[in-house]
C-alpha positions in Angstrom: 45.4 27.0 -29.0 49.7 26.6 -29.4 50.4 28.5 -32.4 49.3 32.0 -34.5 50.2 32.7 -37.8 49.4 36.2 -38.8 49.8 37.6 -42.1 48.0 39.9 -44.0 44.4 39.4 -43.0 41.3 40.1 -45.1 40.6 43.9 -43.6 37.3 43.6 -41.6 35.8 46.7 -43.6 35.5 44.3 -46.8 33.4 41.7 -45.4 30.7 44.6 -44.4 31.3 46.9 -47.8 27.9 46.3 -49.4 26.2 48.1 -46.0 25.3 51.4 -45.3 27.7 53.6 -43.9 26.7 54.0 -40.1 26.1 49.8 -40.4 29.3 49.2 -41.8 31.4 51.0 -39.3 29.9 49.5 -36.4 30.0 46.1 -37.6 33.6 46.7 -38.6 34.1 47.8 -34.7 32.5 45.2 -33.0 34.8 42.2 -35.4 37.8 44.0 -33.9 36.8 44.7 -30.8 35.3 41.1 -30.6 37.0 38.1 -32.8 40.2 40.7 -32.9 40.1 40.8 -29.3 40.6 37.1 -29.2 42.6 36.2 -31.5 44.8 39.1 -29.8 45.3 37.6 -26.2 45.4 33.7 -26.7 47.5 33.4 -23.8 50.2 31.0 -24.1 50.0 30.8 -27.7 53.0 31.4 -29.6 52.4 34.6 -32.9 54.4 34.3 -35.6 53.7 37.4 -35.6 52.0 39.4 -33.0 49.4 41.7 -34.5 50.4 44.4 -32.6 54.2 43.8 -32.7 53.3 44.1 -36.7 52.1 47.2 -36.1 54.3 48.6 -34.1 57.6 47.5 -36.8 55.2 49.1 -39.5 56.7 52.2 -40.0 60.0 52.7 -42.0 61.3 55.5 -39.9 61.0 54.0 -36.6 62.7 50.9 -38.8 65.5 53.2 -40.1 66.3 54.5 -36.0 66.5 51.1 -34.8 68.9 50.1 -37.9 70.5 53.2 -36.9 71.1 52.3 -33.2 71.8 49.1 -33.9 74.9 50.2 -35.9 73.8 49.4 -39.0 74.5 51.9 -42.1 71.2 53.6 -43.7 70.7 55.8 -46.7 70.6 59.9 -46.0 67.2 59.9 -45.2 64.2 62.8 -45.0 61.0 62.8 -44.0 58.9 66.0 -44.7 57.0 67.8 -46.8 58.7 71.1 -47.2 59.5 71.3 -50.4 62.4 73.8 -50.1 64.5 71.1 -47.4 64.0 68.8 -50.1 65.3 70.8 -52.7 68.6 71.5 -50.0 68.6 67.9 -49.4 68.9 67.0 -53.1 71.7 69.7 -53.1 74.0 67.6 -51.2 73.6 64.3 -52.6 74.3 63.3 -56.5 70.8 61.5 -56.9 67.5 60.9 -54.5 64.8 59.0 -54.7 61.4 59.0 -53.6 59.4 55.9 -52.3 56.0 55.5 -50.1 55.7 54.9 -47.0 52.9 52.2 -47.3 51.6 50.4 -50.9 49.0 52.0 -53.0 45.6 51.7 -51.7 43.4 49.6 -54.2 41.4 51.7 -56.4 37.5 51.6 -57.5 37.8 48.0 -59.1 39.5 46.8 -56.3 42.9 45.7 -57.8 46.1 46.9 -55.8 48.6 49.6 -57.8 52.4 50.2 -56.5 54.1 53.2 -56.5 58.0 51.4 -56.9 61.3 53.1 -55.5 62.4 55.6 -58.3 64.9 58.8 -59.0 63.2 62.3 -58.8 64.4 65.6 -60.2 64.0 68.6 -57.3 63.1 70.6 -59.9 59.5 68.9 -60.8 58.4 69.9 -57.4 56.3 72.6 -56.6 54.1 73.2 -53.7 51.6 70.2 -53.9 54.1 68.4 -52.1 53.1 70.2 -49.0 49.6 68.0 -48.7 51.2 65.1 -47.0 55.0 63.9 -45.7 57.0 62.3 -48.0 59.6 59.7 -47.7 63.2 60.9 -49.5 66.6 59.2 -49.5 69.9 59.3 -51.4 70.4 57.0 -54.2 73.2 54.2 -53.1 75.9 53.4 -56.2 75.0 49.8 -55.1 75.9 46.8 -56.4 73.1 44.1 -56.0 70.4 43.6 -53.7 69.8 41.3 -50.8 66.5 40.0 -49.4 67.4 38.3 -45.7 64.3 36.6 -44.5 65.2 35.7 -40.3 62.8 32.9 -38.9 63.4 32.6 -35.6 66.9 31.8 -35.0 67.7 31.1 -39.0 68.7 33.2 -41.4 68.1 32.6 -45.5 69.7 35.1 -47.9 69.1 35.8 -51.3 71.4 38.3 -53.7 68.5 39.4 -56.2 69.5 41.5 -59.6 67.3 42.4 -61.9 68.5 41.6 -66.1 67.7 45.9 -66.8 69.6 47.1 -63.5 66.3 48.5 -62.0 66.6 50.4 -59.5 63.9 48.5 -57.7 64.2 45.0 -58.6 59.8 44.9 -57.9 59.1 46.6 -60.6 59.7 44.1 -63.4 59.0 40.6 -63.6 59.6 38.0 -60.5 60.6 35.6 -62.8 63.4 36.8 -64.3 65.3 38.2 -61.6 68.6 36.2 -60.8 69.1 34.9 -57.5 72.5 33.5 -55.8 72.8 32.5 -52.2 74.8 35.3 -50.1 76.8 34.8 -46.7 75.2 37.0 -43.9 78.2 38.7 -41.8 77.9 37.6 -38.1 77.7 41.5 -37.2 74.9 41.6 -39.2 73.1 38.6 -39.0 73.5 39.4 -35.1 72.1 43.0 -35.4 69.2 42.0 -37.5 68.0 39.3 -34.5 68.5 42.0 -32.2 66.1 44.1 -34.3 63.2 41.3 -34.3 63.3 41.4 -30.9 63.3 45.1 -30.0 60.1 45.0 -32.1 58.5 41.5 -30.4 58.9 40.1 -33.7 59.5 36.1 -34.6 59.7 36.6 -38.5 60.9 40.0 -40.7 61.7 39.9 -44.2 64.7 42.5 -44.4 66.0 44.2 -47.7 69.7 45.4 -48.5 71.3 47.4 -51.0 74.9 45.7 -51.3 77.9 48.4 -51.9 80.4 46.2 -52.5 80.9 42.5 -52.9 79.1 41.6 -49.6 82.2 40.2 -47.1 82.3 42.9 -44.8 79.3 44.9 -43.1 80.3 47.8 -44.6 79.5 46.8 -47.7 75.4 46.4 -46.4 73.3 49.2 -46.3 70.0 48.6 -44.9 66.5 49.7 -46.6 63.7 48.2 -44.4 62.3 45.2 -42.8 58.7 44.1 -43.5 57.0 41.9 -40.7 54.9 40.3 -42.8 57.0 40.1 -46.0 56.4 37.9 -49.2 58.7 34.7 -49.3 57.0 32.0 -51.1 59.1 33.5 -54.0 62.3 32.7 -53.2 64.9 29.8 -54.5 64.7 28.5 -50.4 61.4 28.9 -50.1 61.2 25.4 -48.5 63.9 25.8 -46.4 62.0 28.6 -44.6 58.8 26.7 -44.7 60.1 24.2 -42.6 61.5 26.7 -40.0 58.0 28.3 -40.2 57.2 25.1 -39.1 59.7 24.6 -36.8 58.7 27.6 -34.6 54.7 26.8 -34.7 55.0 23.5 -33.7 57.3 24.4 -30.6 60.1 22.1 -31.8 63.0 25.2 -32.3 62.4 26.5 -29.3 62.2 22.8 -27.6 65.2 21.9 -29.9 67.0 25.6 -28.4 66.2 24.2 -24.8 67.6 20.7 -25.5 71.0 22.2 -26.6 71.5 24.4 -23.8 70.7 21.4 -21.1 74.3 19.8 -19.5 
């Protein structure tokens, strides 16, 4: 096998949900170690992205730490389950937002929901916050949002605006979003490629908040990188598709090697 495109496969457990618990757990483990063991170790194959790399890169705290190490601006961030620490954090910033680490699991009806990034009032917090970890950030006074799809050596960037000016553009009707191409500053682009390489990724969808016109690197605040991000809804989806095809057919690697030959 020459290439593998790995993107959000159906969980093993979904196929065996009708079985009694012990049988279900056994079948899930066997499928994960059997089929998964084969698919995770195809020697010489090009992965976009390798499952292990996706797992490594899927933790928001690790993402933010790596962004900072690469010199990118990130929002002031607090991960905690301590209500007093949140209140102190809120007192240091004009507004704070909450966002989940992961998407909302599917309900009993099988439909997945969502919890969007939202402004929160620390006066509403109580001791129930201690149940689990939470992610809080200082709200960025942004002028817009940018989605950067990095595929191999290529980047595709779209500035995104929601007509209602929503804090999180994902919560509305995506057909109403306003898109405009934007140029990624060279320093930002170089950092994105370094980020992907550090996690062993070939592809990633990066989200940024802009605090200016976007011409200067300091106007770009790194929010997150989804190693399994969606891109088919973007205006430049045809070009992104071609970039994926070039990698999976190994055309990009061949072109790169040809360019290096004297």
